[in-house]
C-alpha positions as CSV (number, residue, x, y, z in Angstrom):
1,M,13.7,5.2,-14.6
2,Y,13.6,7.2,-11.1
3,S,12.1,11.1,-11.4
4,F,13.5,11.9,-7.5
5,K,10.3,14.3,-6.9
6,Q,9.5,14.9,-3.9
7,N,6.4,12.9,-3.6
8,P,6.4,10.2,-6.6
9,V,2.8,8.9,-7.4
10,G,1.9,5.1,-7.8
11,I,-0.8,3.3,-9.1
12,Y,-2.4,0.2,-7.4
13,E,-2.2,-2.8,-9.3
14,K,-5.9,-3.5,-9.5
15,A,-6.8,-0.3,-11.0
16,F,-6.3,-1.7,-14.2
17,P,-8.5,-4.3,-16.4
18,A,-8.0,-7.7,-14.5
19,G,-7.0,-9.0,-18.1
20,Y,-3.7,-6.6,-18.5
21,S,-0.5,-8.3,-18.9
22,W,2.1,-7.1,-17.0
23,E,3.9,-4.9,-19.6
24,Q,0.5,-3.2,-20.2
25,I,0.5,-2.0,-16.7
26,L,3.8,-0.7,-16.3
27,V,3.2,1.1,-19.9
28,S,-0.5,1.9,-19.0
29,A,0.7,3.6,-15.6
30,R,3.0,5.9,-17.2
31,Q,1.1,6.8,-19.9
32,A,-1.2,7.9,-17.7
33,G,1.1,10.2,-15.6
34,Y,2.3,7.9,-13.0
35,D,5.9,7.2,-11.4
36,F,5.3,3.5,-9.8
37,V,2.9,0.8,-9.6
38,E,1.7,-1.1,-6.7
39,M,1.6,-4.5,-6.4
40,S,-1.0,-6.7,-4.8
41,I,-1.0,-10.8,-2.8
42,D,-4.0,-10.6,-2.3
43,E,-6.3,-14.0,-1.5
44,S,-7.0,-15.2,-5.1
45,Q,-4.7,-17.8,-5.9
46,G,-3.7,-16.4,-9.6
47,R,-2.0,-13.8,-7.1
48,L,-1.2,-16.2,-4.4
49,D,1.1,-17.9,-7.5
50,R,3.6,-15.4,-8.0
51,L,5.4,-16.0,-5.0
52,K,6.4,-19.1,-6.4
53,W,7.8,-17.9,-9.6
54,K,10.3,-19.6,-11.4
55,P,13.3,-17.4,-12.1
56,A,12.9,-16.5,-15.9
57,E,8.5,-15.5,-14.5
58,R,10.8,-13.0,-12.7
59,A,13.3,-12.2,-15.0
60,A,10.5,-11.4,-17.6
61,L,9.0,-8.9,-15.0
62,R,11.8,-7.4,-14.6
63,Q,12.4,-7.2,-18.1
64,A,9.1,-5.4,-18.4
65,I,10.4,-2.9,-15.7
66,H,13.6,-1.9,-17.7
67,N,11.5,-1.4,-20.5
68,S,8.8,0.5,-19.3
69,G,11.3,2.5,-16.9
70,V,8.2,2.5,-14.3
71,P,9.5,0.6,-11.2
72,I,7.4,-1.3,-9.0
73,W,8.0,0.1,-5.6
74,G,5.4,-1.1,-3.3
75,M,3.5,-4.8,-2.5
76,G,0.4,-5.0,-0.8
77,I,-0.4,-8.5,1.1
78,S,-3.6,-8.1,1.7
79,A,-4.2,-12.1,1.5
80,H,-3.2,-11.8,5.4
81,R,-7.0,-11.2,6.0
82,K,-7.6,-15.3,4.8
83,F,-4.5,-16.1,6.5
84,P,-3.9,-14.3,9.5
85,L,-0.9,-14.0,11.8
86,G,-2.9,-14.4,14.7
87,S,-5.1,-16.8,13.6
88,A,-5.9,-19.3,16.4
89,S,-5.4,-22.2,13.3
90,A,-1.4,-22.9,14.0
91,D,-1.7,-24.0,10.2
92,L,-3.2,-20.6,9.0
93,R,-0.7,-18.3,10.8
94,Q,2.0,-20.6,9.3
95,Q,0.8,-20.2,6.1
96,G,0.9,-16.1,6.7
97,L,4.5,-16.4,7.8
98,D,5.0,-18.3,4.4
99,I,3.3,-15.8,2.1
100,L,5.4,-12.7,4.1
101,Y,8.4,-14.4,4.1
102,Q,7.5,-15.2,0.3
103,S,7.1,-12.1,0.0
104,I,9.7,-10.2,0.7
105,E,12.1,-12.6,-1.0
106,L,10.3,-11.8,-4.0
107,A,10.1,-8.0,-3.3
108,A,14.4,-8.1,-3.1
109,D,13.8,-10.1,-6.3
110,L,12.1,-7.8,-8.2
111,G,13.5,-4.4,-6.4
112,V,10.5,-3.4,-4.5
113,R,11.0,-1.1,-1.7
114,V,8.2,-0.9,0.6
115,I,6.0,-4.1,1.5
116,Q,2.7,-2.8,3.3
117,V,1.5,-5.1,5.3
118,M,-2.4,-4.8,6.8
119,G,-3.0,-5.0,10.1
120,Y,-5.2,-8.1,11.0
121,D,-4.1,-9.6,13.6
122,A,-7.6,-11.7,12.2
123,F,-10.1,-11.0,10.1
124,Y,-12.5,-13.9,9.3
125,E,-12.6,-15.0,12.8
126,P,-12.7,-13.2,16.7
127,S,-9.8,-10.8,17.3
128,N,-8.9,-10.6,21.4
129,A,-5.7,-10.4,23.2
130,D,-4.3,-13.9,21.7
131,T,-4.9,-13.1,18.5
132,E,-2.8,-9.8,19.0
133,A,-0.3,-11.5,20.7
134,R,0.5,-13.8,18.2
135,Y,-0.2,-11.5,15.7
136,L,2.8,-9.1,17.3
137,E,5.2,-12.2,17.2
138,G,4.7,-13.0,13.3
139,L,5.1,-9.5,12.3
140,S,8.7,-9.4,14.2
141,T,9.9,-12.4,13.1
142,G,9.0,-10.7,9.1
143,V,10.8,-8.1,10.2
144,Q,13.6,-9.8,11.0
145,W,13.4,-11.0,7.6
146,A,12.8,-8.0,6.2
147,S,15.8,-6.5,7.6
148,A,18.1,-9.1,6.3
149,A,16.6,-8.8,3.0
150,G,17.3,-5.0,3.1
151,V,13.2,-4.8,2.4
152,L,11.3,-2.2,4.5
153,L,7.9,-3.5,6.4
154,A,5.5,-0.8,7.1
155,L,2.0,-0.9,8.7
156,E,-1.6,0.3,6.7
157,N,-4.7,0.7,9.2
158,V,-7.4,-1.4,8.2
159,D,-10.8,-2.6,9.0
160,T,-10.5,-4.6,12.1
161,E,-10.0,-2.8,15.0
162,L,-6.7,-3.5,16.2
163,V,-5.0,-1.2,13.3
164,N,-8.0,0.9,12.1
165,S,-6.1,4.4,13.2
166,A,-2.4,6.2,12.1
167,S,-2.5,6.1,16.3
168,K,-2.8,2.0,16.3
169,I,0.1,1.7,13.8
170,M,2.3,3.6,15.7
171,R,1.6,1.8,18.8
172,I,2.3,-0.9,17.1
173,V,5.6,0.5,15.1
174,K,6.9,1.7,18.8
175,L,6.3,-1.9,20.4
176,I,8.5,-3.5,17.8
177,N,10.9,-0.9,17.9
178,S,12.8,-1.4,14.3
179,P,13.8,0.6,12.0
180,W,12.7,-2.0,9.3
181,L,8.5,-1.3,10.2
182,Q,7.4,1.9,9.4
183,A,3.9,3.6,8.7
184,Y,2.2,3.7,5.3
185,P,-1.4,4.3,6.8
186,D,-4.7,4.9,4.1
187,I,-6.5,8.2,4.5
188,G,-9.8,6.7,3.1
189,N,-9.7,4.0,5.7
190,M,-9.4,6.8,8.8
191,A,-12.1,8.7,7.4
192,A,-14.4,5.6,6.7
193,Y,-13.6,4.7,10.4
194,G,-14.3,8.0,11.7
195,Y,-11.0,9.0,12.6
196,D,-9.2,12.5,11.3
197,P,-7.1,12.5,9.4
198,L,-5.7,15.9,10.5
199,E,-5.4,14.6,13.5
200,Q,-3.8,11.3,13.0
201,L,-1.4,11.9,10.4
202,P,0.9,13.9,12.5
203,Q,1.6,11.0,15.0
204,T,3.3,9.0,12.0
205,K,6.2,12.3,11.8
206,G,9.5,10.2,11.3
207,H,7.9,7.4,10.6
208,L,5.9,7.9,7.1
209,V,6.7,6.1,4.4
210,G,3.5,6.0,2.2
211,V,0.3,7.4,1.7
212,H,-2.7,5.1,0.7
213,V,-4.8,7.5,-1.5
214,K,-8.7,6.6,-1.9
215,D,-11.7,8.3,-1.2
216,T,-14.7,6.7,1.2
217,R,-17.5,7.1,2.8
218,K,-18.9,6.2,6.4
219,G,-18.8,2.2,6.6
220,E,-17.7,2.2,2.7
221,L,-13.9,2.0,2.3
222,R,-14.3,1.0,-1.8
223,G,-15.4,1.9,-4.8
224,V,-15.9,5.7,-3.9
225,G,-15.5,7.7,-6.9
226,L,-12.1,10.2,-5.8
227,G,-13.7,13.6,-4.7
228,E,-17.1,11.9,-4.5
229,G,-16.8,10.6,-0.4
230,I,-15.5,12.4,3.1
231,V,-11.8,12.7,2.7
232,Q,-10.4,15.8,3.0
233,F,-7.1,15.3,0.5
234,E,-6.4,19.0,0.2
235,A,-6.5,19.4,3.6
236,A,-4.0,16.8,4.4
237,F,-2.0,16.8,1.8
238,Q,-1.2,20.6,3.2
239,L,-1.0,19.0,6.3
240,L,1.8,16.7,5.2
241,A,2.8,19.2,3.1
242,S,3.4,21.5,6.9
243,L,5.1,18.2,8.7
244,G,7.9,18.1,5.6
245,Y,6.6,14.6,4.3
246,T,8.7,14.2,1.1
247,G,7.3,10.5,0.0
248,P,5.6,8.6,-2.4
249,L,1.6,9.1,-2.6
250,V,-0.2,5.7,-3.9
251,M,-3.7,6.0,-5.6
252,E,-5.6,2.9,-4.7
253,M,-8.5,2.4,-7.4
254,W,-10.2,-0.7,-9.0
255,S,-11.0,-1.0,-12.5
256,G,-14.6,-2.0,-11.6
257,M,-15.0,1.8,-10.5
258,D,-15.4,3.3,-13.5
259,K,-18.8,4.1,-14.7
260,N,-17.9,4.6,-18.2
261,N,-15.8,1.3,-18.3
262,E,-13.0,3.5,-19.3
263,P,-10.4,2.1,-16.1
264,I,-7.3,3.9,-18.0
265,G,-9.3,7.2,-18.4
266,S,-10.5,7.1,-15.1
267,I,-7.0,6.4,-13.6
268,T,-6.0,9.3,-15.9
269,N,-8.1,11.5,-14.4
270,A,-7.2,10.8,-10.9
271,R,-3.7,11.6,-11.8
272,K,-4.8,14.9,-12.8
273,T,-6.5,15.7,-9.9
274,L,-3.7,14.2,-8.2
275,S,-1.2,16.8,-9.9
276,K,-3.8,19.8,-9.0
277,W,-3.7,18.9,-5.2
278,I,-0.2,18.3,-4.6
279,S,0.7,21.0,-6.7
280,N,-1.4,23.5,-4.3
281,A,0.3,22.0,-1.2
282,W,3.8,21.2,-1.8
283,G,4.4,24.0,-4.3
284,N,6.8,23.8,-6.9
285,T,8.9,21.2,-4.8
286,N,8.0,18.3,-6.8
287,K,9.7,19.0,-10.8
288,E,12.1,16.5,-11.4
289,S,15.8,16.4,-10.8
């Protein structure tokens, strides 16, 4: 199932049509050339309900993973936008903690290696020193749970001031100071908020466990086609190679982005583009062994 490439390439679940089953997602990912899929736990009830899947439902997904040969390597918890760990509401904070606990439990059950935690102390309410303190407290609790489960948490830079760059990711990683919390930056988000990935990425050296690949424009985080925005992917990949980074690269796309309503064609073309950039940066180090 695992290719042991130095830089396996994954694809975000939402790149596939909403009606696809997990079997269809995993098989399509393989056919498009991807090594794994990243699962989404977002604000929608359907995806939140996954956290309460019964043993038979979890077993069915494990079987689909086995049948397809494509693992679910990562999981992203964007549900913390609605249920932030730093919220002024004790009820929302508790729901955020419950989501984090259940996500770690589900990840351990499905063989997910890394949970990408978003840097949202607050989203639909004001952010301040108090929301930051509560966020750090909740994240520290999650790190304890993750360490017990053997699942890695990794912090993503997002569209809020607290964590919108790799340097801000690293401030929190160093504050919590646990091997179970690392850096998983989104280079597109950085560029959209005026940060230069070529200056930011070196700060994550020794703590980098994954990289989200997504094109953006200033203030425009979603819906920009690969190569149509401002992100200098080839230079970023070459920098990562020079830093000695070996690890996953995850293509973040949404099925509705495709202008011809052919999302599978889009993700296949994106994979071909990534293959070229990866080969130029890392040479022949990504052959299967």
